[in-house]
N, C-alpha and C positions, 0 to 999 in steps of 0.2 A: 149523360151517364146515369143520372139519378132516375131516369125513366126505365132503365134496364133492370128489371126485377131480379133476375139471377145475380147480377152484379151487386145489387143492394144487399141481398142475402149474404153473399160471400164477404162483402165489405163489413157488414154488421157483425158477422161471426168472427172475422179477424180482430175487429176492435174489441169485442167482448173478451176474447181469449188473451189479448195483450194486457188488458186491465187486470184480468184474473192472475196471469203469470207474474206481473210486476208487483201487484198487491201482495201476493203470497211470498214473493222474494223479500219484500220489505218486512213482512211479519216474521220471516225466518231470521233475518238479521237482528230484529228487535228481541226475539226470544233468546237467541244465543248470547247476545250482549247482556241481557237481564240475568241469565243463568250463570254465565261464566265470568263476566266483567273482563274479558280478554279480547284485545284487538286481533290477536293471532287467530283465535277461534272464530271471530266475526269474519275475517278475511277468508277463512277456510270455507265458509258458506258460499262465497263468491267463486273461489277457485274450484270448488267441488263440481261446478257446472261446466267448466271448460273442457275437461277430458271427455265426459259423456257427449258433449256437444260435438267435439271433433270426431269421435268414433261414430256417432249417429250420422253425421253428414257424409261419411264415407260410403254408407250403404243406403242412405235415404232415397237418393235419386233412383236407384235401381228398383226399390220397392214402389216408389211413386209411379214410375213408368210401367211397371209390370202389373201391379195390383189395381191401379186406377186411382186418379187423383181425388175423386169425391170419397171413395171408400177409405183411402188413407186419412183424409181429413176427419171423417166420422170416427174412425178408430182412435185417432189422436185426441179428439175432443172428449170422447168417452173415457179413455184412460186418464186424461188430465183430471176429469171430474172425480174419478175414483181415487187418484193420488191426493187431491185436495181433501176428499172425505177422510182418507187415512191420516192425513196431517192433523185434522181436527180430532179424530177419534183417539189418536195416540196421545195427544196432549190432555185429553180428558181421562184416559184410562191408565196411562203409564206414569212411572216416576220420572223425574227430570233427566236422569242418565239415559235410559232407553228412548225416551221421547226426543232427546237431542239427536240421536242417531236417525230417527225418522225424519227430523227436520232436514238433515243433510241429504238423506235419501230422496226426499221430496224435491229439494232443489235440483239434484242431479237428474231426476226423472223428468221434471218440467223442461230442463234444458235439452235433454235427449229428444223428447217428443216435439219440441219446437223445430228441431232439425228435419223432422218428417213433415210437419204442418206447413212450414214456409215454402219449400220447393213445390208442394202440392198446390198451394194457393197461387203462387206465381206462375206455375205451369198451366194452371186452369184459366188464368185471366184471358189469354188470347182467344180461347174458345168461347168465352162469354161476351167479350166486347168487340172482337175483331181487331185487325191490324191498325185501322185508322184511328181508333180511340185508345190504343194501348198506352201511349204516353200519358194521357189524361188519367187513365185508370191507375197507373203506377204512381202518379202524383197524389191521388186521393188515398191510395194505400199507404204511402209514406207519411202523409199527414196524419192519418188515423193511427198509425203506429206511434208517432211522436206524441200525439194527444193522449193515446191510451197509456203510454208509459208514464206521462205526467199525471194523469188521473189516478193511476194505480199507486204511484209512489208519493205524490204530493197531496192528493185530496181523499180518495176513497180509502186507501190503506191506512193513513193516519187516523181518519175519522172512525173507522171500524175498530182499530186497535185502542183508541182512547175511550170510546163509548162502551164497547162490549168486551174487548180483549183481543190479543193477537191470535188466539186459537180460533176465534170466530171468523177470521179472514179465510180459514179453510172452507167453511160452509159457504161464504160469499163467493169464493172462487169456484166452488163446485156448481153453484147455481148459474154463474156466468158461463161455465164450460158446457153445462147442459143446454143453455140457451143457444150457444154456438152450434151444438150438435143438432138441435132442432132445425136451425136455419140451414145448415149444410145438407141435411137429409132431404130438403126440398129441391136441391139443385139437380138439373138434368145430368144423367150419367153420360160420360164421354164414351165414344165408340172405340173399341179396341182394334187397332190396325193390324196389318199382317206382320209387322215387325214385333208384335207383342204376344205371339202365340204361346200357349202354355207349355208346349213341348220343349221350348228353349229354357224353361225355368228349372230344369233338373240337372243334377250333376255338378261337382265342384268346378270342373273345367269351364262349363257354360256359365256358372255363377261368377267365376273370376273374370271371364271375358266380358260379361255384362257389366261388372264393376268398372272395368277399364274403358268401356265404350265412351263414357262421357269425356274422360281425359283424352282419348284418341280424337274425338270430335273437335275438342279445343285445339289440340296440337296440329291438326290438319288445316285449320282455318286461321290464317295469320291475323286477320282482323279480330276474330273472336278471342284468340289468345291474348292479343294486346289489350283488349277491353277487360278481360278477366284479370290480367295483371294490374291494370290501372284501377279497377274497382277495389281490388284487394289492398293495394298500397295506399289508396285514398282512405280506406277504413283504418288501416294501420296508423297512418299519419294522424287521423282524428283521435285514436286511442292514446297515442303518445302525447298529443297536445293536451288532452283531458287529464292525463296523469301528471303533466307538468304544471297545470293551471294552479293548483293550490300553492305550490312553491313560488310561482310568478306573482301571485296575488300578495302573499305574505312577505316575501323577501325583497320584492322590487317595487310594489305599488303601495306598501304600507297599510294594507287592509288585513282584517281578520280572515283566517282560513275559511271559516264558515260562510263568508261573503263571496266566495268563489262562484257560488251558484248564480249570482247576479249576472255573470257573463253568459249564462245559458239563454237568457231572454233575448238579447240582441242577436245571438247566434240563431235562435229559432226564427226570429223575424227575418233575418237574412236568408235562411233556407226557404221561407215562404216566398220571398221576392225572387229567388233563383228559380223556384218551381214555376212561378208565374211567367217569368221571362222565357223559360225553355218551352212552355206550352203555348204562349202567345206568339212567339217568333220561331216556332218549331222548324219552319221551312227555310229559315235564313241560313242555317248551317246543317251539315250532316250530323248524325249521332256522334261520330268520333270527333268532329269539329267542336261540338259543345263540350265533350269530355275534356279534350285538350285545353280548350279555353278555360274551363273550370279549374283544371290542375294548375295552370299558370297563375290564375287568380288566387288559388290557395297559397302558392308560394309567395306571391307578392304581398298578400295580406299577413301571412305569418311573419315575413320580414319586417313589415310596418309595425306589427305588434311588438316584435323584438326591439325595434328602435325606439318606440314610444314608451316602453316600460322601463326606461333607464332611470327614472326618478320618482319620488313620491309626490303626493299632492293631488288635489281634486282636478286640476287641469290635465295632468297626465292620465288620471283615471278616465276622465271624460273622452280624451282623444284615443285612449286604448280601446274603448268600446266600438269605435268606428271600424278598425280592422277585424274585430270579432264578428261584427255584422257582415263584413266582407267575406270572411271565411265561411260563414253559414251560407251566404249567397252562392259562393263558388262551389260548395259541396252539393247544393241543389242542382247546379249545372252538370255535376259529375254523376251523382247517384242515380237520378231518374233516367237519363239517356242510357247509362250503362245497364241498368236493370231491364230496360226495354229491349236493348240489343240481345241480352241473354235469353229473352223470350222469342224474339223475331228470328234470330240467325240460325239456331239449330233446327233440324227436322223435328216435327211435332212429337214423334215417338221418342226423341232423345232429350226433350226439353227439361224434364225433371232431373235427369242425370247431369246435364251441363250446369244447371242452377245449383244442384247439390255440390258439384265439384268446386264451384266458386265459393260456396259457403264453407267447404272444408278448408280451402286455402285461407279464407278469412278467419276461421277459428284457430288455425295454426299460427297465423300472423298476430292473433290477439295475445299470444304468449310473450311476444317481443316487448311490448310496453311494460309488462309486469317484470320481466327479467333484465332488460337492458336499459330502457328509458330512464328509470329512476337512478340506476347506478351511474350512468353517464352524466346525469344532471348533478349528482353529488360530487363527481370527480371534476367535471369541467365547468359546471355552473348551468343554471336553467337557460339563460339567454344564448350561450354558445350552442347548446343542443337545439334550441328553437331555430337558430340560424342554419344549422345543418338540415333541419326539416324543411326549411324554406328552399334551400338549394335542391334538395331531393325532389320536391314537388315541381319546381321550375324545370329541372332536367327531364322529368317524366312527361310534363306537359309539352315541352318543346319537341321531344321525340315523337309524341303523338301528333303534334301539329305537322311535323315533317312527313309522317306517314300519310296524313290527310292530304297534304299538298301533292304528294306523289300519286 
């Protein structure tokens, strides 16, 4: 994979923009907290990205498939660089009130542009690496995303904020986005097929039909529809679990809330092991077989975590880390094959729209943890809700396994 120069360019560009986006997100949260001293205002920075992301994902696939994946990436990276520059300029030139509005706007714009960049990157991968190496390419992309998020939030973002100030993260993100733009501009342009002719790009009826095309492709392919559902629910389960983690750590394991981040390390190690297994033994199971096995493993490990978090003490804490590692491993078995199927299964001309449709479902499902998960945990308790998550994952995995056997 690393000998494939176009893939290296796309991979490096993706990593660069992930670091830029997450570093700027951290700077936004820090600025709002410093200016307002309000948790509600800080949460608004995060929530302000959800609606634009959902709206963007509804139309992004259409734009990606019609306009061209490389051109969409170039435009996304250029506009991201300009947004980061506006972030820095507003903090230098405006008073705290108007500059805060710019911070919210920058957060929303970055989330919106990511909905165009991600389908373009994923739809472009099969053209650059071929079907045989698609699983390996998705593994490397997922790793670089996780490492980029960590670098932006844990290392680069805090370092820039402490040394130069939060506003300087805007200039840093701008440079990273321009680097990504330079790398993507060197990629070969994909050929426009007969299904992507310009005369179909006019008129509201044609536009609406084009928007529905990705959803129709999913609805007509039973396997593709199942995998879209599994990928969406797996992402939702992870978000709910992450929203419950602080309460589990403080109320049931006797730790401080800020120590909840310690659980992310074994989860990340587990994901790496899952990615290794699914690549090393790719031929042992079908794509759907891996996904179903991963979902069953998610359910089993969430159940174990629920059972082992019943008391305080270092022994309980130590044993609780084992199922966290197991959840990470299981998610690796789900996410990488599911993403690969979303690239392999649809026709090449529909690839961007199918991927964007799954992202739209994922963005809609992201609201559920924010609205329901916490309320249920407050009413029923953290551990009963985790038990329900375990049963849901097991049921979905067993249904997928049944489909695979048939």
